[in-house]
KOLZAMI-41059 format. One record per residue: x, y, z of N, C-alpha, C, O in turn. Coordinates in steps of 0.001 Angstrom, whole numbers, plus 500000, padded with zeros to 6 digits. Example, Ala and Ser with C-alpha at 12.3 -4.5 7.8 and 13.67 -1.06 7.14 Angstrom:
REM KOLZAMI-41059
REC  n.east  n.north    n.up  ca.east  ca.north   ca.up  c.east  c.north    c.up  o.east  o.north    o.up
REC  513190   494310  507800   512300    495500  507800  513200   496700  507800  514236   496681  508465
REC  512850   497750  507080   513670    498940  507140  512900   500030  507870  513409   501138  508039
//
This chain:
REM KOLZAMI-41059
REC  n.east  n.north    n.up  ca.east  ca.north   ca.up  c.east  c.north    c.up  o.east  o.north    o.up
REC  621943   039709  561507   621362    039858  560178  621384   041323  559756  621088   042210  560557
REC  621734   041572  558504   621711    042927  557978  620406   043127  557209  620174   042485  556185
REC  619556   044027  557716   618264    044231  557093  618395   045010  555789  619336   045780  555597
REC  617433   044793  554901   617467    045423  553586  617481   046940  553687  618152   047605  552897
REC  616755   047491  554641   616719    048945  554775  618074   049543  555138  618295   050739  554948
REC  618987   048715  555660   620306    049206  556064  621371   049009  554983  622509   049451  555144
REC  621007   048354  553894   621986    048071  552843  622339   049335  552071  621525   050247  551925
REC  623565   049363  551585   624008    050453  550724  624891   049896  549621  625382   048770  549702
REC  625078   050690  548609   625888    050276  547473  627288   049871  547931  627926   050579  548709
REC  627755   048724  547440   629068    048226  547808  629065   047209  548929  630090   046578  549189
REC  627921   047032  549610   627837    046043  550686  627893   044621  550134  627574   044378  548970
REC  628302   043693  550984   628301    042275  550651  627181   041586  551411  627029   041777  552617
REC  626399   040787  550701   625314    040038  551328  625824   038689  551818  626665   038058  551180
REC  625297   038258  552968   625666    036954  553495  624668   036472  554530  625045   035888  555546
REC  623374   036725  554262   622333    036411  555234  621182   035637  554583  621190   035366  553383
REC  620203   035296  555408   619005    034612  554935  617918   035645  554647  617688   036553  555445
REC  617248   035498  553495   616135    036362  553129  614998   035507  552586  615217   034382  552135
REC  613804   036036  552631   612665    035376  552009  612680   035693  550523  612820   036855  550140
REC  612538   034671  549680   612427    034883  548239  610969   035182  547925  610145   034269  547870
REC  610650   036442  547721   609268    036840  547459  608856   036519  546029  607684   036260  545754
REC  609828   036538  545121   609532    036309  543699  610730   035640  543051  611876   035898  543419
REC  610451   034772  542076   611518    034007  541424  611077   033684  539999  609982   033159  539798
REC  611914   033990  539009   611562    033654  537625  612809   033503  536773  613839   034122  537041
REC  612706   032683  535757   613775    032509  534781  613662   033606  533733  612557   034022  533384
REC  614793   034074  533234   614785    035117  532213  615982   034920  531277  616852   034087  531529
REC  616009   035694  530205   617079    035604  529216  617521   037008  528848  616689   037887  528628
REC  618834   037223  528781   619357    038527  528385  619137   038747  526884  618722   037838  526165
REC  619420   039959  526432   619287    040256  525007  620210   039381  524161  619944   039133  522984
REC  621285   038923  524770   622228    038066  524062  621872   036584  524158  622627   035725  523702
REC  620714   036293  524755   620283    034915  524843  620859   034130  526007  620756   032904  526042
REC  621465   034824  526960   622068    034148  528109  621048   034054  529244  620444   035062  529608
REC  620846   032859  529809   619847    032723  530880  620320   033363  532193  621511   033365  532503
REC  619373   033899  532948   619646    034399  534291  618373   034270  535113  617321   033917  534578
REC  618458   034553  536411   617303    034441  537306  616988   035794  537923  617866   036467  538463
REC  615735   036175  537837   615204    037348  538547  614627   036895  539876  613910   035896  539927
REC  614921   037602  540940   614222    037322  542195  614130   038591  543035  614873   039552  542836
REC  613211   038561  543962   613053    039669  544898  613263   039125  546303  612572   038201  546732
REC  614216   039702  547011   614483    039329  548394  613647   040207  549318  613426   041383  549031
REC  613188   039640  550415   612345    040395  551343  612730   040106  552781  613059   038975  553136
REC  612686   041150  553605   612667    040984  555049  611644   041974  555584  610945   042612  554796
REC  611537   042120  556883   610463    042949  557441  610662   044441  557170  609757   045238  557416
REC  611832   044823  556666   612091    046238  556396  611877   046619  554947  611886   047804  554616
REC  611683   045634  554067   611485    045985  552664  611882   044864  551720  612045   043714  552126
REC  612034   045224  550447   612401    044262  549414  613609   044760  548640  613931   045948  548651
REC  614273   043823  547965   615458    044149  547174  615446   043311  545903  615353   042085  545956
REC  615542   043982  544767   615641    043285  543492  616995   042585  543412  618016   043169  543779
REC  617013   041342  542937   618256    040579  542858  618324   039814  541543  617304   039404  540990
REC  619555   039629  541053   619786    038884  539823  620821   037788  540089  621754   037963  540872
REC  620629   036663  539418   621639    035601  539419  622086   035443  537971  621383   034858  537147
REC  623269   035975  537677   623732    036021  536297  624339   034705  535835  624462   034463  534635
REC  624718   033853  536782   625302    032540  536451  624468   031448  537133  624932   030827  538088
REC  623258   031214  536657   622341    030293  537359  622777   028832  537333  622278   028029  538121
REC  623688   028477  536451   624119    027077  536346  625433   026791  537058  625993   025702  536928
REC  625926   027777  537814   627184    027567  538529  626963   026672  539751  625832   026508  540211
REC  628044   026099  540270   627949    025152  541392  627376   025783  542653  626794   025082  543481
REC  627529   027094  542814   627080    027745  544044  625600   028064  544086  625107   028553  545103
REC  624877   027800  543003   623448    028141  542937  622617   026865  543040  622533   026091  542087
REC  622003   026653  544211   621137    025486  544415  619710   025815  543963  619360   026983  543797
REC  618900   024790  543768   617510    024993  543384  616729   025656  544528  616893   025293  545693
REC  615893   026616  544187   615018    027264  545164  613824   027823  544419  613812   027856  543189
REC  612819   028263  545163   611606    028760  544527  611011   029897  545351  611493   030229  546434
REC  609961   030475  544809   609248    031549  545499  608766   031086  546870  608263   029973  547024
REC  608929   031965  547870   608545    031765  549265  609492   030834  550027  609215   030471  551171
REC  610599   030448  549403   611648    029760  550154  612464   030794  550925  612642   031924  550471
REC  612954   030398  552086   613931    031215  552805  615305   030768  552304  615653   029592  552405
REC  616080   031702  551767   617328    031347  551104  618524   032065  551723  618465   033253  552040
REC  619607   031313  551885   620890    031877  552305  621594   032352  551045  621798   031572  550115
REC  621966   033625  551008   622560    034189  549800  623928   034799  550099  624212   035237  551214
REC  624752   034809  549074   626023    035521  549090  626081   036334  547810  625846   035806  546724
REC  626391   037606  547933   626436    038442  546740  626835   039860  547066  627242   040166  548187
REC  626715   040731  546065   627125    042127  546203  625944   043057  545929  625085   042760  545099
REC  625916   044186  546639   624878    045190  546445  625408   046257  545495  626433   046887  545756
REC  624699   046448  544398   625075    047443  543399  623931   048442  543238  622956   048397  543988
REC  624048   049325  542282   622983    050289  541996  622682   050260  540507  623590   050295  539676
REC  621399   050197  540181   620987    050175  538779  619802   051109  538597  618766   050945  539241
REC  619960   052087  537718   618919    053086  537455  618415   053735  538735  617214   053944  538905
REC  619321   054045  539613   619003    054767  540842  618545   053921  542005  618403   054433  543116
REC  618307   052629  541782   617819    051753  542852  618867   050692  543178  619636   050273  542313
REC  618881   050262  544448   619795    049204  544847  619364   047871  544239  618177   047599  544059
REC  620366   047054  543929   620124    045745  543337  621222   044804  543817  622356   045229  544034
REC  620891   043542  543980   621870    042555  544432  622250   041629  543285  621400   041189  542510
REC  623537   041345  543194   624042    040336  542267  624459   039129  543108  625427   039198  543865
REC  623719   038020  542970   623919    036860  543840  624857   035850  543197  624722   035508  542022
REC  625812   035381  543997   626797    034420  543506  626636   033039  544129  627067   032040  543552
REC  626016   032981  545301   625753    031703  545959  624349   031758  546564  623968   032757  547175
REC  623589   030682  546392   622224    030608  546931  621944   029165  547336  622266   028226  546608
REC  621339   029006  548509   620848    027701  548927  619622   027903  549806  619465   028959  550418
REC  618767   026914  549871   617598    026977  550753  618061   026845  552197  618816   025932  552532
REC  617609   027756  553050   618027    027773  554454  617306   026702  555258  616186   026314  554926
REC  617951   026228  556310   617330    025296  557248  616431   026067  558210  616626   027264  558420
REC  615448   025385  558794   614465    026059  559645  615092   026745  560851  614568   027754  561324
REC  616209   026215  561361   616832    026817  562538  617746   027991  562176  618424   028535  563048
REC  617768   028379  560915   618636    029473  560477  617908   030802  560347  618526   031812  560010
REC  616618   030819  560604   615872    032063  560446  614653   032069  561364  614183   031025  561816
REC  614158   033277  561622   612931    033490  562389  611923   034144  561437  612142   035281  561019
REC  610823   033462  561078   609898    033995  560072  609454   035431  560320  609260   036187  559368
REC  609289   035822  561587   608814    037184  561884  609763   038261  561382  609352   039407  561196
REC  611036   037911  561157   611997    038890  560655  611786   039219  559190  612420   040136  558667
REC  610903   038486  558516   610808    038608  557065  609468   039141  556582  609248   039270  555378
REC  608582   039449  557503   607299    040014  557125  607284   041493  557472  607400   041851  558644
REC  607142   042357  556480   607080    043792  556774  605840   044115  557596  604749   043640  557281
REC  605992   044908  558634   604903    045199  559567  604778   046714  559740  605776   047434  559717
REC  603565   047179  559908   603328    048601  560160  604132   049079  561364  604328   048341  562329
REC  604591   050317  561292   605330    050898  562413  604400   051258  563576  604853   051613  564664
REC  603093   051160  563324   602119    051448  564368  601574   050139  564949  601452   049140  564240
REC  601251   050154  566237   600729    048974  566903  599351   048617  566339  598443   049449  566332
REC  599202   047385  565871   597973    046972  565203  596781   047004  566144  595699   047439  565749
REC  596955   046553  567378   595834    046553  568322  595418   047970  568699  594233   048234  568900
REC  596375   048874  568796   596039    050270  569079  595281   050884  567906  594351   051666  568106
REC  595675   050532  566687   594952    051035  565518  593527   050495  565500  592584   051215  565170
REC  593379   049225  565855   592029    048641  565883  591170   049336  566944  589981   049573  566727
REC  591771   049659  568078   591048    050392  569113  590582   051748  568585  589456   052166  568853
REC  591442   052432  567838   591080    053727  567256  589956   053578  566247  589067   054425  566163
REC  590000   052491  565476   588950    052246  564487  587602   052063  565179  586591   052601  564728
REC  587589   051307  566271   586333    051099  566998  585807   052417  567574  584597   052638  567628
REC  586707   053275  567995   586283    054582  568511  585644   055424  567416  584684   056152  567669
REC  586171   055327  566206   585591    056071  565088  584185   055564  564796  583287   056356  564508
REC  583991   054267  564868   582669    053685  564604  581611   054304  565524  580473   054518  565109
REC  581990   054589  566770   581038    055156  567729  580624   056573  567366  579633   057076  567897
REC  581363   057232  566467   580976    058588  566044  579910   058564  564958  579338   059603  564630
REC  579640   057399  564401   578617    057265  563359  577271   057021  564038  577059   055967  564638
REC  576380   057973  563947   575121    057922  564684  573962   057337  563884  572992   056859  564472
REC  574044   057367  562552   572974    056769  561767  572843   055294  562137  573822   054551  562073
REC  571642   054865  562523   571482    053525  563084  571842   052425  562088  572378   051389  562481
REC  571558   052637  560821   571826    051603  559818  573323   051513  559502  573882   050420  559412
REC  573952   052653  559339   575386    052653  559052  576174   052139  560247  577142   051396  560087
REC  575756   052536  561449   576436    052077  562655  576309   050566  562797  577282   049890  563131
REC  575117   050032  562548   574935    048587  562670  575757   047841  561622  576323   046787  561912
REC  575823   048379  560414   576618    047740  559365  578089   047672  559764  578732   046633  559621
REC  578616   048792  560266   580021    048824  560701  580264   047862  561858  581282   047170  561899
REC  579328   047824  562788   579474    046934  563941  579463   045464  563510  580261   044669  564005
REC  578568   045104  562597   578491    043723  562121  579823   043275  561507  580230   042125  561669
REC  580489   044181  560810   581712    043809  560110  582942   043904  561006  583707   042947  561121
REC  583129   045054  561636   584386    045339  562332  584418   044881  563799  585475   044903  564429
REC  583283   044474  564333   583241    044039  565734  582716   042612  565856  583340   041772  566505
REC  581574   042338  565233   580950    041021  565394  581626   039928  564568  581684   038775  564996
REC  582131   040278  563404   582733    039284  562505  584227   039159  562804  585048   039828  562177
REC  584571   038307  563758   585955    038192  564192  586857   037559  563133  588060   037821  563119
REC  586311   036750  562264   587116    036213  561160  587563   037344  560237  588717   037394  559813
REC  586630   038252  559930   586991    039406  559102  587994   040298  559825  588972   040750  559230
REC  587751   040549  561106   588639    041420  561878  590071   040893  561847  591017   041662  561675
REC  590226   039592  562011   591562    038994  561978  592224   039224  560629  593400   039585  560573
REC  591484   039020  559535   592036    039254  558201  592378   040721  557999  593427   041057  557449
REC  591477   041595  558451   591685    043033  558263  592944   043504  558987  593704   044311  558452
REC  593162   043005  560194   594342    043394  560970  595636   042974  560279  596638   043685  560354
REC  595618   041834  559615   596843    041272  559046  597055   041643  557581  598107   041340  557018
REC  596069   042297  556950   596141    042567  555509  596993   043785  555194  597115   044713  555994
REC  597577   043751  554004   598237    044935  553460  597203   045721  552659  596096   045243  552411
REC  597584   046938  552259   596690    047741  551425  597049   047617  549954  596343   048156  549102
REC  598132   046918  549642   598554    046777  548247  599606   045688  548142  600278   045354  549118
REC  599737   045141  546941   600812    044188  546681  602156   044904  546713  603158   044359  547176
REC  602157   046117  546220   603367    046949  546231  602914   048399  546238  601750   048675  546532
REC  603786   049315  545927   603532    050756  545828  603362   051418  547196  604207   052232  547566
REC  602313   051111  547966   602144    051762  549264  601441   050830  550244  600593   050030  549849
REC  601794   050934  551514   601173    050150  552592  601217   048652  552312  600282   047929  552654
REC  602292   048185  551694   602407    046768  551376  603011   045968  552512  604026   045295  552333
REC  602386   046040  553690   602915    045373  554874  601778   044941  555785  600651   045420  555659
REC  602083   044030  556704   601094    043586  557682  600594   044810  558462  601389   045592  558982
REC  599288   044960  558534   598711    046132  559191  598567   047322  558271  598060   048365  558683
REC  599008   047183  557019   598945    048296  556078  597531   048727  555748  597266   049917  555578
REC  596613   047759  555655   595226    048102  555353  594595   048876  556502  593857   049835  556276
REC  594882   048466  557725   594377    049179  558893  594957   050592  558939  594228   051557  559164
REC  596260   050711  558729   596920    052015  558781  596360   052960  557722  596063   054121  558007
REC  596218   052454  556501   595687    053275  555407  594240   053676  555681  593866   054830  555474
REC  593435   052739  556140   592026    053027  556410  591875   054122  557463  591060   055031  557305
REC  592658   054035  558534   592581    055063  559579  593043   056418  559068  592447   057443  559400
REC  594104   056431  558260   594602    057703  557735  593562   058357  556833  593335   059563  556925
REC  592935   057579  555971   591891    058113  555101  590707   058613  555925  590142   059667  555632
REC  590337   057856  556950   589214    058252  557800  589504   059556  558525  588623   060407  558651
REC  590736   059719  559004   591091    060964  559705  591060   062164  558762  590641   063253  559155
REC  591501   061970  557524   591398    063055  556553  589940   063395  556284  589580   064568  556185
REC  589101   062373  556165   587674    062616  555935  587021   063311  557127  586133   064147  556956
REC  587462   062966  558326   586955    063643  559523  587270   065140  559463  586435   065976  559807
REC  588497   065462  559017   588867    066876  558841  587975   067537  557800  587512   068661  557996
REC  587734   066840  556696   586898    067418  555643  585502   067762  556168  584935   068788  555793
REC  584948   066911  557030   583594    067177  557529  583547   068439  558385  582515   069104  558471
REC  584673   068761  559014   584733    069986  559822  584968   071206  558944  584416   072276  559198
REC  585785   071042  557914   586082    072156  557012  584909   072454  556071  584710   073598  555661
REC  584138   071416  555732   583017    071561  554802  581785   070901  555416  581487   069743  555126
REC  581071   071639  556263   579941    071054  557005  578830   070503  556123  577995   069738  556603
REC  578798   070870  554849   577765    070343  553956  577920   068846  553763  576962   068174  553379
REC  579096   068312  554019   579323    066878  553890  578493   066104  554915  578338   066536  556057
REC  577967   064969  554497   577255    064078  555402  578294   063274  556181  578923   062369  555632
REC  578470   063603  557447   579512    062992  558278  579402   061472  558295  580382   060776  558029
REC  578224   060956  558605   578090    059510  558785  578328   058744  557488  578942   057676  557505
REC  577851   059275  556369   578067    058615  555085  579546   058622  554717  580080   057607  554271
REC  580209   059762  554903   581622    059862  554517  582506   059001  555415  583380   058293  554913
REC  582300   059045  556716   583136    058261  557633  582911   056769  557419  583861   055987  557443
REC  581665   056376  557211   581386    054964  556934  582063   054534  555638  582644   053452  555565
REC  581987   055375  554625   582628    055064  553348  584136   054943  553511  584760   054062  552919
REC  584714   055814  554302   586158    055775  554523  586570   054472  555207  587570   053859  554833
REC  585802   054057  556201   586114    052824  556914  585961   051594  556018  586662   050597  556196
REC  585042   051672  555058   584724    050508  554234  585401   050507  552868  585326   049507  552154
REC  586059   051599  552486   586410    051766  551072  587329   050679  550523  587282   050382  549330
REC  588160   050084  551368   589109    049082  550884  588889   047692  551491  589799   046864  551458
REC  587709   047420  552040   587509    046106  552681  587652   044962  551685  587968   043838  552074
REC  587423   045238  550406   587567    044203  549395  588988   043680  549275  589209   042605  548717
REC  589954   044431  549794   591348    043983  549710  591619   042771  550598  592612   042070  550404
REC  590742   042522  551570   590906    041313  552388  590654   040054  551570  591061   038962  551968
REC  589985   040198  550429   589742    039075  549526  590517   039220  548218  590745   038236  547513
REC  590918   040441  547899   591672    040675  546664  593100   040143  546768  593655   039633  545794
REC  593692   040268  547970   595077    039870  548186  595147   038697  549156  594382   038628  550118
REC  596066   037780  548897   596278    036636  549787  597079   037082  551007  597748   038114  550958
REC  597024   036319  552102   597770    036692  553312  599286   036643  553070  599754   036026  552114
REC  600023   037290  553936   601483    037187  553905  601899   035763  554246  601181   035096  554991
REC  603031   035261  553736   604029    036017  552979  603730   036176  551502  604454   036891  550808
REC  602662   035520  550985   602387    035658  549557  602039   037100  549184  602677   037697  548317
REC  601015   037653  549851   600546    039019  549554  600431   039232  548053  600963   040198  547508
REC  599731   038322  547396   599580    038379  545942  598099   038319  545598  597268   038017  546454
REC  597772   038609  544340   596375    038649  543939  595745   037259  543932  596314   036310  543392
REC  594575   037154  544531   593786    035938  544495  593045   035869  543154  593085   036818  542370
REC  592374   034751  542896   591541    034673  541691  590472   035761  541700  590228   036407  540681
REC  589843   035958  542845   588817    037004  542943  589425   038379  542697  588810   039235  542061
REC  590640   038583  543206   591321    039854  542986  591631   040095  541523  591479   041207  541018
REC  592067   039045  540849   592383    039171  539425  591129   039407  538593  591137   040218  537667
REC  590045   038695  538924   588842    038737  538092  587929   039923  538399  587282   040457  537497
REC  587875   040337  539663   586928    041372  540070  587595   042642  540578  587186   043743  540209
REC  588619   042505  541424   589249    043667  542030  588546   044089  543305  587391   043733  543539
REC  589259   044856  544133   588726    045143  545469  587518   046067  545457  586715   046029  546389
REC  587365   046898  544426   586219    047801  544396  584928   047018  544217  583960   047241  544944
REC  584908   046111  543264   583719    045290  543035  583474   044370  544231  582340   044228  544687
REC  584537   043748  544734   584390    042851  545880  583824   043595  547087  582898   043117  547741
REC  584385   044763  547375   583925    045543  548521  582481   045986  548382  581729   045979  549357
REC  582087   046375  547168   580703    046787  546929  579745   045627  547180  578668   045812  547747
REC  580150   044418  546747   579318    043233  546989  579227   042928  548480  578154   042582  548974
REC  580349   043053  549208   580344    042786  550638  579383   043718  551370  578656   043292  552267
REC  579386   044986  550984   578499    045964  551623  577040   045612  551343  576192   045716  552230
REC  576749   045198  550113   575381    044796  549787  574925   043608  550616  573785   043567  551077
REC  575814   042643  550805   575481    041455  551613  575203   041849  553062  574257   041347  553668
REC  576013   042736  553618   575815    043172  554994  574493   043925  555148  573748   043696  556102
REC  574207   044823  554206   572999    045643  554296  571733   044794  554197  570730   045094  554844
REC  571779   043749  553395   570596    042890  553235  570240   042152  554523  569102   041714  554688
REC  571192   042011  555430   570934    041340  556705  570469   042302  557793  570252   041894  558934
REC  570315   043586  557440   569873    044598  558403  568448   045016  558029  568230   045596  556966
REC  567496   044726  558888   566091    045023  558608  565883   046510  558349  566287   047354  559148
REC  565257   046814  557236   564870    048192  556950  565984   049073  556422  565809   050288  556322
REC  567127   048493  556081   568225    049343  555587  567741   050087  554340  567352   049455  553358
REC  567760   051423  554370   567195    052204  553253  567943   051951  551946  569173   052004  551911
REC  567217   051682  550896   567797    051391  549597  568615   052583  549079  569700   052403  548526
REC  568090   053791  549262   568795    054984  548789  570126   055148  549523  571136   055486  548906
REC  570133   054915  550815   571362    055025  551596  572381   053982  551144  573571   054276  551035
REC  571910   052763  550883   572812    051717  550407  573445   052113  549082  574649   051937  548896
REC  572657   052642  548167   573183    053034  546864  574201   054167  546995  575214   054170  546295
REC  573946   055115  547872   574899    056210  548064  576198   055699  548680  577285   056130  548294
REC  576084   054779  549640   577268    054186  550256  578064   053394  549224  579285   053524  549142
REC  577376   052581  548446   578063    051792  547429  578683   052693  546362  579760   052390  545848
REC  578020   053788  546029   578591    054712  545045  579932   055270  545538  580882   055383  544764
REC  580004   055614  546810   581269    056140  547346  582393   055120  547182  583527   055489  546875
REC  582085   053851  547383   583097    052812  547222  583449   052642  545747  584623   052557  545387
REC  582430   052592  544905   582629    052395  543467  583470   053521  542855  584247   053287  541930
REC  583310   054739  543377   583947    055915  542769  585212   056369  543489  585754   057422  543154
REC  585701   055599  544476   586759    056165  545319  588128   056278  544646  589025   056917  545197
REC  588309   055676  543476   589551    055906  542719  589445   057134  541822  590437   057543  541219
REC  588288   057710  541728   588140    059022  541118  587964   059063  539622  587104   059792  539127
REC  588755   058301  538884   588742    058348  537425  588574   056943  536859  589011   055960  537458
REC  587934   056866  535694   587716    055569  535059  589042   054871  534765  589161   053656  534923
REC  590038   055649  534337   591324    055049  533987  592113   054572  535204  593100   053852  535057
REC  591688   054963  536396   592326    054500  537629  591557   053350  538275  591858   052959  539403
REC  590572   052810  537572   589876    051626  538063  588509   051868  538657  587855   050917  539086
REC  588050   053119  538697   586720    053384  539232  585662   053099  538168  585725   053666  537077
REC  584687   052229  538463   583601    052008  537503  582778   053260  537249  582193   053415  536177
REC  582731   054155  538231   582017    055423  538086  582871   056556  538647  583663   056352  539567
REC  582703   057749  538086   583335    058945  538643  582445   059483  539765  581236   059252  539753
REC  583029   060198  540737   582234    060688  541867  581059   061563  541437  581223   062518  540677
REC  579879   061221  541933   578681    062014  541682  578165   062657  542962  577297   063528  542911
REC  578691   062236  544110   578347    062807  545405  579565   063519  545970  580704   063121  545724
REC  579311   064577  546730   580418    065293  547359  581199   064373  548295  582419   064493  548406
REC  580509   063465  548961   581167    062518  549862  582086   061582  549092  583165   061242  549577
REC  581678   061163  547905   582533    060319  547076  583771   061077  546622  584866   060516  546571
REC  583598   062347  546296   584727    063174  545894  585711   063341  547052  586923   063241  546863
REC  585184   063593  548247   586047    063753  549422  586804   062466  549713  587991   062499  550036
REC  586122   061337  549598   586784    060052  549833  587899   059820  548825  588978   059362  549201
REC  587666   060123  547571   588701    059977  546551  589927   060829  546875  591059   060359  546758
REC  589706   062072  547279   590829    062961  547599  591608   062444  548803  592838   062476  548806
REC  590900   061966  549827   591571    061452  551018  592359   060186  550694  593495   060026  551139
REC  591755   059295  549924   592422    058045  549541  593685   058328  548739  594736   057743  548999
REC  593578   059223  547767   594728    059546  546922  595818   060254  547714  597006   060009  547504
REC  595409   061135  548626   596393    061844  549449  597221   060875  550280  598450   060945  550272
REC  596561   059973  550995   597308    059056  551850  598149   058087  551027  599278   057777  551406
REC  597615   057606  549909   598377    056677  549075  599660   057324  548571  600723   056704  548609
REC  599573   058555  548102   600753    059212  547539  601732   059652  548626  602945   059558  548438
REC  601224   060126  549749   602116    060522  550833  602862   059314  551405  604048   059408  551720
REC  602166   058175  551538   602823    056972  552039  603820   056438  551015  604891   055958  551388
REC  603482   056516  549731   604408    056084  548689  605695   056898  548746  606792   056347  548652
REC  605553   058204  548899   606741    059055  548998  607507   058775  550283  608738   058757  550275
REC  606803   058558  551380   607460    058233  552652  608287   056966  552525  609439   056926  552958
REC  607703   055927  551931   608425    054664  551771  609609   054824  550832  610655   054209  551039
REC  609449   055646  549802   610549    055898  548870  611713   056586  549579  612865   056182  549420
REC  611418   057617  550353   612465    058352  551063  613137   057481  552125  614335   057616  552377
REC  612360   056587  552745   612917    055722  553783  613789   054606  553211  614726   054153  553869
REC  613489   054164  552002   614145    052969  551470  615226   053247  550443  615992   052347  550100
REC  615303   054479  549944   616251    054797  548882  617274   055807  549380  616924   056857  549919
REC  618527   055474  549192   619608    056385  549588  620180   057052  548347  620429   056377  547348
REC  620393   058358  548387   620937    059049  547217  622353   058579  546899  623143   058289  547798
REC  622659   058508  545605   623999    058115  545183  624991   059212  545533  624629   060385  545622
REC  626217   058830  545724   627269    059798  546042  627390   060818  544913  627447   060463  543736
REC  627428   062087  545297   627542    063155  544321  626237   063571  543682  626232   064401  542773
REC  625113   063004  544145   623813    063321  543526  623143   064535  544155  622076   064955  543707
REC  623761   065104  545192   623201    066250  545910  621830   065931  546503  620956   066793  546600
REC  621669   064665  546896   620439    064269  547548  619346   063769  546632  618348   063231  547111
REC  619501   063929  545321   618477    063481  544387  618477   061961  544292  619531   061326  544258
REC  617263   061383  544251   617120    059937  544264  616993   059324  542880  616998   058101  542743
REC  616879   060153  541860   616706    059648  540505  615248   059676  540075  614353   059931  540882
REC  615023   059413  538801   613669    059453  538239  612810   058355  538846  613231   057201  538938
REC  611611   058723  539258   610669    057760  539812  609471   057665  538881  608834   058670  538567
REC  609166   056429  538436   608111    056249  537433  606716   056531  537998  605810   056897  537249
REC  606537   056365  539310   605226    056617  539907  604905   058104  539899  603807   058515  539522
REC  605878   058903  540320   605674    060353  540387  606082   061060  539101  605840   062256  538937
REC  606703   060312  538187   607150    060843  536911  608018   062076  537110  607859   063094  536436
REC  608941   061950  538056   609817    063073  538389  611055   062574  539113  611022   061533  539768
REC  612138   063314  538995   613311    063103  539854  612977   063705  541213  612557   064860  541280
REC  613151   062966  542282   612700    063416  543585  613842   063412  544608  614849   062721  544452
REC  613645   064201  545642   614572    064179  546781  613856   064708  548002  612767   065273  547900
REC  614470   064526  549160   613908    065034  550411  614262   066497  550572  615368   066913  550228
REC  613328   067285  551097   613592    068706  551329  614661   068884  552393  614831   068028  553261
REC  615375   069987  552327   616392    070284  553320  615781   070649  554665  614606   071009  554746
REC  616577   070556  555709   616124    070932  557051  616596   072351  557344  617791   072645  557337
REC  615622   073223  557602   615934    074639  557810  615425   075080  559173  614379   074632  559643
REC  616184   075962  559790   615770    076533  561075  614821   077689  560858  614362   078300  561823
//
């Protein structure tokens, strides 16, 4: 099998891929075509079927494993496939594990690191809250291990939520050393909890799509509610501490236009926002550099990227 990450312009496709997305569309000239997104464990590839009524195109739908034949081209700086033959694959023609993107880090090792971080939180109420969720609630732990941190953009893979959470927590740990005025236990607890709502906002793989709760509430509101439910089961949990913890979650996107119901009012909330944004953008750039190959003659430039609003490329290697 040729993985998506290894494809380049001019290649011919002839393998089985997971159809992550499928929709009917019409060109400006009124000609029907099919949009779909192919996926394997290394990434996704936008694909078009320009002749959907031809004999070589069988019926298929989202989340089907499909055998495809086509060509890899480039459109607006990104690779794209033009499919000429498609059929639903038989079960003995593919191994499902090849089609789910997975973190490059060992999930169990990351979970071990997360538990070690919990032991650094000495406040009895915050420590008990973390323990109830990340250790005692094995149903949640299983979901957390398998969840992505996003439908797309960054950390959109199995273990992505764990990887992102640990990266944000490590940045916050650095902040507490650089700026001792920060409340260590509040910030680290907030970092560990900031995206727990994504376990309910997004459905499990291979769908990895927004649930009804995700569409209606979003992970910030969901996560804030989850924290309130946990705190209410802990005798004597201080109301002021709960409000400060919930504020950090509510404000962790930093700006109202980025989805935060409130802007940071605590230094810990500000630090969490900076750590969250840093890891999200660094991972987005990492995935972009790993998945996009510069066109011939482009001098390494990858083309305009709408997320960064800039033409980007990888820095040169210098001695």
